[in-house]
C-alpha positions in Angstrom: -25.2 36.2 -37.7 -25.9 32.5 -37.1 -26.1 31.3 -33.5 -23.0 29.1 -33.8 -21.0 31.8 -35.4 -21.3 34.2 -32.5 -18.2 35.0 -30.3 -17.9 35.7 -26.6 -17.9 39.4 -25.7 -15.0 40.6 -23.6 -16.9 42.4 -20.9 -15.0 41.3 -17.7 -12.2 43.2 -16.2 -9.6 42.5 -13.5 -12.1 43.3 -10.7 -14.7 41.0 -12.2 -12.2 38.2 -12.6 -10.9 38.6 -9.0 -14.4 38.7 -7.6 -15.3 35.5 -9.6 -12.3 33.7 -8.0 -13.2 35.0 -4.5 -16.9 34.4 -4.9 -16.5 30.9 -6.2 -14.1 29.9 -3.5 -16.0 31.1 -0.5 -19.1 29.1 -0.1 -20.2 27.5 3.2 -16.9 25.7 4.0 -15.2 28.3 6.1 -18.2 28.4 8.4 -18.3 24.6 8.9 -15.2 22.5 8.1 -13.0 23.6 11.0 -15.0 21.4 13.3 -14.0 18.3 11.5 -10.4 19.5 11.2 -10.2 19.9 15.0 -11.7 16.4 15.5 -9.0 15.0 13.2 -5.9 16.8 14.5 -7.1 18.0 17.9 -5.1 21.2 18.5 -5.0 24.9 17.7 -1.5 24.8 16.2 -2.5 22.0 13.8 -5.8 23.6 12.9 -3.9 26.8 11.7 -1.1 24.7 10.1 -3.7 22.8 8.0 -5.2 26.0 6.8 -1.8 27.6 6.1 -0.6 24.5 4.2 -3.8 24.6 2.1 -3.3 28.3 1.5 0.3 27.8 0.3 -0.5 25.0 -2.1 -3.6 26.8 -3.4 -1.6 30.0 -4.2 1.2 28.0 -5.8 -1.3 26.3 -8.0 -3.0 29.5 -8.9 0.2 31.4 -9.9 1.4 28.3 -11.8 -1.9 28.3 -13.8 -1.0 31.9 -14.7 1.5 30.7 -17.3 -1.1 28.4 -18.9 -3.8 31.0 -18.9 -1.5 33.5 -20.7 -0.5 30.9 -23.3 -4.1 29.8 -24.0 -6.4 32.8 -23.2 -9.6 31.3 -24.4 -12.8 29.7 -23.0 -12.4 26.3 -21.4 -9.5 26.9 -19.1 -8.2 23.8 -17.5 -9.8 21.6 -20.1 -7.8 23.4 -22.8 -4.6 23.2 -20.9 -4.9 19.4 -20.5 -5.7 19.0 -24.2 -2.7 21.0 -25.2 -0.3 19.3 -22.8 -1.6 15.7 -23.2 -4.4 14.7 -25.6 -8.1 14.8 -26.1 -8.7 11.7 -23.9 -7.2 13.3 -20.8 -9.0 16.5 -21.4 -12.3 14.6 -21.9 -11.8 12.7 -18.6 -11.5 16.0 -16.9 -14.6 17.4 -18.7 -16.6 14.2 -18.0 -15.7 14.3 -14.3 -16.4 18.1 -14.2 -19.9 17.6 -15.6 -20.7 14.3 -13.7 -19.5 15.3 -10.3 -17.1 18.2 -9.7 -19.0 21.3 -10.9 -22.6 20.0 -10.8 -22.2 18.2 -7.5 -20.7 21.3 -6.0 -23.5 23.5 -7.4 -26.1 21.1 -5.8 -24.4 21.0 -2.4 -24.0 24.8 -2.3 -27.6 25.2 -3.3 -28.8 22.9 -0.5 -26.5 24.8 2.0 -28.3 28.0 1.0 -31.7 26.5 1.7 -30.7 24.9 5.0 -29.5 28.2 6.3 -32.6 30.0 4.9 -34.5 27.7 7.2 -33.0 29.7 10.1 -35.0 32.6 8.9 -38.1 30.7 7.8 -38.5 27.2 9.3 -40.8 25.7 6.6 -37.8 25.8 4.2 -36.0 23.1 6.3 -35.0 19.8 4.9 -37.2 18.2 7.6 -40.3 19.6 5.9 -41.3 16.7 3.6 -43.5 17.9 0.7 -43.9 14.7 -1.2 -43.2 11.1 -0.6 -43.5 8.0 -2.7 -41.8 4.7 -2.0 -38.1 5.4 -1.2 -38.2 9.0 -2.7 -38.8 12.0 -0.5 -38.9 15.6 -1.7 -38.2 18.2 1.0 -38.5 22.0 1.0 -34.7 22.5 1.1 -34.3 20.6 -2.2 -37.0 22.6 -3.8 -35.5 25.9 -2.7 -32.0 24.8 -3.9 -33.4 23.9 -7.3 -35.3 27.2 -7.6 -32.0 29.2 -6.9 -30.1 27.1 -9.4 -32.8 27.7 -12.1 -32.9 31.5 -11.3 -29.1 31.9 -11.5 -29.0 29.8 -14.7 -31.7 32.1 -16.2 -29.8 35.2 -15.1 -26.6 33.9 -16.7 -28.4 33.0 -19.9 -29.3 36.6 -20.4 -25.6 37.6 -20.7 -22.6 38.2 -18.5 -23.4 41.9 -17.6 -26.1 41.1 -15.1 -24.4 38.0 -13.7 -21.0 39.8 -13.3 -22.7 42.7 -11.5 -24.5 40.3 -9.1 -21.2 38.4 -8.6 -19.2 41.6 -7.8 -21.8 43.1 -5.5 -22.4 39.9 -3.5 -18.8 39.0 -3.3 -17.8 42.5 -1.9 -20.6 42.1 0.7 -19.3 38.6 1.5 -15.7 39.8 2.0 -16.8 42.8 4.1 -19.1 40.5 6.2 -16.4 38.1 6.9 -13.9 40.8 7.8 -16.6 42.3 10.1 -17.1 39.0 11.8 -13.4 38.6 12.3 -12.9 42.1 13.6 -15.9 42.0 15.9 -14.7 38.6 17.1 -11.3 39.9 18.2 -12.8 43.1 19.7 -15.9 41.8 21.5 -15.7 38.0 21.6 -12.1 37.2 22.3 -11.3 35.9 25.8 -7.8 35.5 27.2 -8.7 32.3 29.1 -10.2 30.6 26.0 -7.2 31.7 23.8 -4.6 30.5 26.4 -6.4 27.1 26.9 -6.7 26.5 23.2 -2.9 27.1 22.7 -1.8 25.2 25.8 -0.9 22.1 23.9 -0.6 23.8 20.5 0.9 20.9 18.5 -0.2 17.8 20.3 -1.9 15.6 17.7 -5.1 14.0 19.0 -8.5 12.9 17.6 -11.9 13.4 19.0 -14.7 10.8 19.1 -18.1 12.5 18.9 -19.9 9.4 20.2 -17.8 9.0 23.4 -16.8 12.6 23.7 -13.2 11.5 24.4 -9.9 12.6 23.0 -7.2 10.1 22.0 -3.6 10.6 21.1 -2.3 10.1 17.5 1.0 8.5 16.7 2.8 6.5 14.0 1.1 6.0 10.6 -2.2 7.4 11.9 -0.6 10.9 11.8 -0.6 10.7 8.0 -4.2 9.6 7.8 -5.3 12.3 10.4 -3.6 15.1 8.4 -4.9 13.9 5.0 -8.4 13.5 6.4 -8.3 17.0 8.0 -7.1 18.5 4.7 -10.1 17.2 2.7 -12.3 20.0 4.2 -9.8 22.8 3.8 -8.9 21.8 0.2 -12.5 21.6 -0.8 -13.2 24.9 0.8 -10.3 26.4 -1.1 -11.4 24.9 -4.5 -13.1 26.5 -7.5 -10.4 29.2 -7.8 -9.7 28.0 -11.4 -13.2 29.1 -12.6 -11.8 32.3 -14.0 -9.8 30.3 -16.5 -13.0 28.9 -17.9 -14.2 32.3 -18.9 -10.9 33.6 -20.3 -12.6 34.3 -23.6 -14.7 37.0 -22.0 -12.0 38.7 -20.0 -10.3 41.9 -21.3 -6.6 41.4 -21.8 -6.7 37.8 -20.6 -2.9 37.3 -20.9 -2.5 39.6 -17.9 -5.8 39.7 -16.1 -6.6 36.0 -15.8 -3.3 35.2 -14.0 -3.5 38.3 -11.8 -7.1 37.5 -10.9 -6.0 34.0 -9.9 -3.2 35.4 -7.6 -5.3 38.2 -6.0 -8.4 36.0 -5.5 -6.6 33.1 -3.9 -4.5 35.4 -1.7 -7.5 37.3 -0.4 -9.4 34.1 0.4 -6.4 32.4 2.0 -5.9 35.4 4.3 -9.5 35.6 5.3 -9.6 31.8 6.0 -6.6 31.8 8.2 -7.7 34.9 10.1 -11.2 33.5 10.6 -9.8 30.4 12.2 -7.5 32.4 14.4 -10.7 34.3 15.5 -12.5 31.0 16.2 -9.7 30.0 18.5 -9.9 33.4 20.4 -13.7 33.1 20.8 -14.6 29.4 21.1 -13.0 26.7 23.3 -11.5 23.8 21.3 -14.0 21.3 22.7 -16.9 23.5 21.5 -15.3 23.8 18.0 -15.1 19.9 17.8 -18.7 19.5 19.1 -20.4 22.4 17.3 -24.0 21.3 16.3 -24.0 20.2 12.7 -20.4 21.4 12.6 -21.5 25.1 12.4 -18.5 26.6 14.1 -19.3 30.1 12.8 -22.7 29.9 14.4 -21.2 29.1 17.8 -18.6 31.9 17.4 -21.3 34.4 16.3 -23.5 33.5 19.3 -20.5 34.1 21.6 -19.9 37.5 20.0 -23.4 38.8 19.3 -25.6 36.7 21.6 -28.8 35.0 20.3 -29.0 37.3 17.2 -25.6 35.7 16.1 -27.4 32.7 14.5 -29.4 35.0 12.2 -26.3 37.0 11.3 -24.4 33.9 10.2 -27.5 32.5 8.4 -27.7 35.7 6.3 -24.0 35.7 5.7 -24.0 32.1 4.5 -27.0 32.7 2.3 -25.2 35.6 0.6 -22.0 33.6 0.4 -23.6 30.4 -1.1 -25.7 32.4 -3.6 -22.7 34.3 -4.9 -20.7 31.1 -4.9 -23.3 29.3 -7.1 -23.5 32.2 -9.5 -19.8 32.0 -10.1 -19.9 28.2 -10.5 -22.8 28.3 -12.9 -21.2 31.0 -15.0 -17.8 29.3 -15.3 -18.9 25.7 -15.7 -20.9 26.2 -18.9 -17.9 27.5 -20.7 -16.1 24.1 -20.3 -19.0 22.2 -21.9 -19.1 24.8 -24.7 -15.4 24.2 -25.5 -15.8 20.4 -25.2 -18.7 20.6 -27.7 -16.5 22.6 -30.1 -14.1 19.6 -30.0 -17.0 17.1 -30.6 -16.8 15.8 -27.0 -20.1 17.0 -25.6 -23.7 17.6 -26.9 -23.4 19.5 -30.2 -25.9 22.2 -29.1 -23.7 23.2 -26.2 -21.3 24.7 -28.8 -23.8 27.4 -29.7 -24.0 30.9 -28.2 -27.3 32.7 -27.9 -28.4 36.2 -28.7 -26.5 37.5 -25.6 -23.3 35.6 -26.7 -23.4 33.1 -23.8 -23.7 29.3 -24.1 -27.3 29.1 -22.9 -27.8 25.4 -23.9 -24.8 24.4 -21.9 -26.0 26.4 -19.0 -29.4 24.7 -19.0 -28.1 21.1 -19.3 -25.8 21.9 -16.4 -28.8 23.2 -14.5 -30.8 20.1 -15.2 -28.1 17.7 -13.9 -27.2 19.8 -10.8 -31.0 19.9 -10.0 -31.1 16.1 -10.4 -28.2 15.7 -8.0 -30.2 17.9 -5.5 -33.1 15.4 -5.7 -30.9 12.3 -5.1 -30.0 13.5 -1.6 -26.5 12.1 -2.2 -24.7 15.4 -2.7 -22.9 15.0 0.6 -21.4 11.7 -0.6 -20.4 13.3 -3.9 -18.4 15.9 -2.1 -16.4 13.3 -0.2 -14.9 12.0 -3.4 -14.8 15.1 -5.5 -11.5 16.1 -3.7 -9.5 13.2 -5.1 -10.6 13.9 -8.7 -9.9 17.6 -8.3 -6.4 16.9 -6.9 -5.5 14.4 -9.7 -6.4 16.9 -12.4 -4.6 19.8 -10.7 -1.4 17.6 -10.5 -1.8 16.7 -14.2 -2.4 20.3 -15.2 0.6 21.7 -13.3 2.8 18.9 -14.6 1.6 20.0 -18.0 3.7 23.2 -17.6 6.8 21.0 -17.6 5.6 19.1 -20.7 4.7 22.3 -22.6 8.1 23.9 -21.8 9.7 20.9 -23.6 7.0 20.4 -26.2 6.6 24.0 -27.2 9.7 25.9 -26.1 9.2 28.7 -28.6 5.5 29.6 -27.8 5.1 33.1 -26.4 4.7 33.1 -22.7 3.6 36.5 -21.5 3.8 35.3 -18.0 5.9 32.4 -16.6 5.1 30.3 -13.6 6.5 31.9 -10.4 9.3 29.9 -8.8 9.5 27.4 -11.8 10.5 24.6 -11.5 10.6 24.5 -7.7 7.2 25.8 -6.6 5.2 23.9 -9.2 7.1 20.7 -8.3 6.5 21.4 -4.6 2.8 21.5 -5.3 2.9 18.3 -7.3 4.7 16.5 -4.5 2.3 17.7 -1.7 -0.8 17.1 -3.8 0.4 13.6 -4.8 1.2 12.7 -1.2 -2.2 13.9 -0.1 -3.9 11.9 -3.0 -2.1 8.7 -2.1 -2.9 9.1 1.6 -6.5 9.7 0.8 -6.7 6.6 -1.4 -5.2 4.5 1.4 -7.2 5.9 4.2 -10.5 6.8 2.5 -10.7 4.2 -0.3 -14.4 3.7 0.2 -15.2 7.2 -0.9 -12.1 8.3 -2.9 -12.1 5.0 -4.8 -15.6 5.9 -6.1 -14.3 9.2 -7.2 -11.5 7.6 -9.3 -14.0 5.1 -10.7 -16.3 7.9 -11.9 -13.4 9.5 -13.6 -12.3 6.2 -15.3 -15.9 5.5 -16.6 -15.2 8.4 -18.9 -12.8 6.2 -20.9 -15.3 4.0 -22.6 -17.7 7.0 -23.1 -14.8 8.8 -24.8 -14.2 6.0 -27.3 -17.9 5.6 -28.0 -18.2 9.4 -28.8 -15.1 9.1 -31.1 -16.6 6.2 -32.9 -19.7 8.2 -33.6 
């Protein structure tokens, strides 16, 4: 059989799909972003409210995608949904943004997070260890380690889905059990009544914290909107990548049922863990210490309060496992989007080929190359700041696509219909739209760049069509 005539093998079940959702969602965010959320909103009640609101809109989006995944159970996921609901241009803009920033930028950032925490166990792996320097370019050990992990996971995925799915499932189960263990031990051995009571004393008083002055200031008027939207950037980003399972629908057994179910189960499990983890933080760590956690590593502070000095090593190992599994899921899912784009003539032609193991190895390696390049720029942190706005825009368009397809193709078989349609999908669109507008007004310097990157895909699309 010729390489480009090969088909995907359906080797992934419901457990594999659910573990891919969970593993891709949980990276390093839950261990870190709560510090910034507390600095933005300044109270225990609002911290939990931000995570609850994020959980609700994430689960609504996931169960809404269930209808689309059942209608189009093939590789490419969100890219395919946008193409079917709108046109090739909109789908290409998503795929372009996905390759340029969303997936590759996230892979780079997660890889560097892995290496930074590996430095807790072996100091020479730190980003402060400069290995090579010429002019303005500096190569540090953390960048090298992150690139090595990306290359290794790409190689593993290029050998077929069996090895990568086994690694994903094992590491994700370890990740879930580790987080549950941290939460349980936190409540049993680390919780203190005085800390809990003090944190909830002014539960819903909005205030912001200035790290430079160490002072709290009240929030009122229009600044409330900017504070809440800024706080949600971290929680939304930490809850992203759940849609990765839709990209590999072509390799899932009974995708009409299992993709949608994986989306619901995965997002529900992660949302529950995220909310409980933050409740545990509030029982173990004073609010001031959450806001001022060194390098925002709230989980490290909590673990030290629970386990003592060994707590730092425990969290370092947990985050290494978490980020490694996260990147495996991101790398596996991302290549399927480029494969489908190439089939439509919107990406490098070779990306449309499957290798001997029935996986898009060329797409995997071009993704690896660009993600590694982003590791070397040192700008991955900036990339993540404006990834959120692009992600939200395409989530809004995709979920609105359900409404379009209901009118455009009323007679197409829908094995599963969006739960709570039209109210819940519309609720998501309204909340996500409000958050997007607020981010554009309050963080235009970063979010504006995100929108610009997306729009640069328009001339590129027409150039590819001309060819």
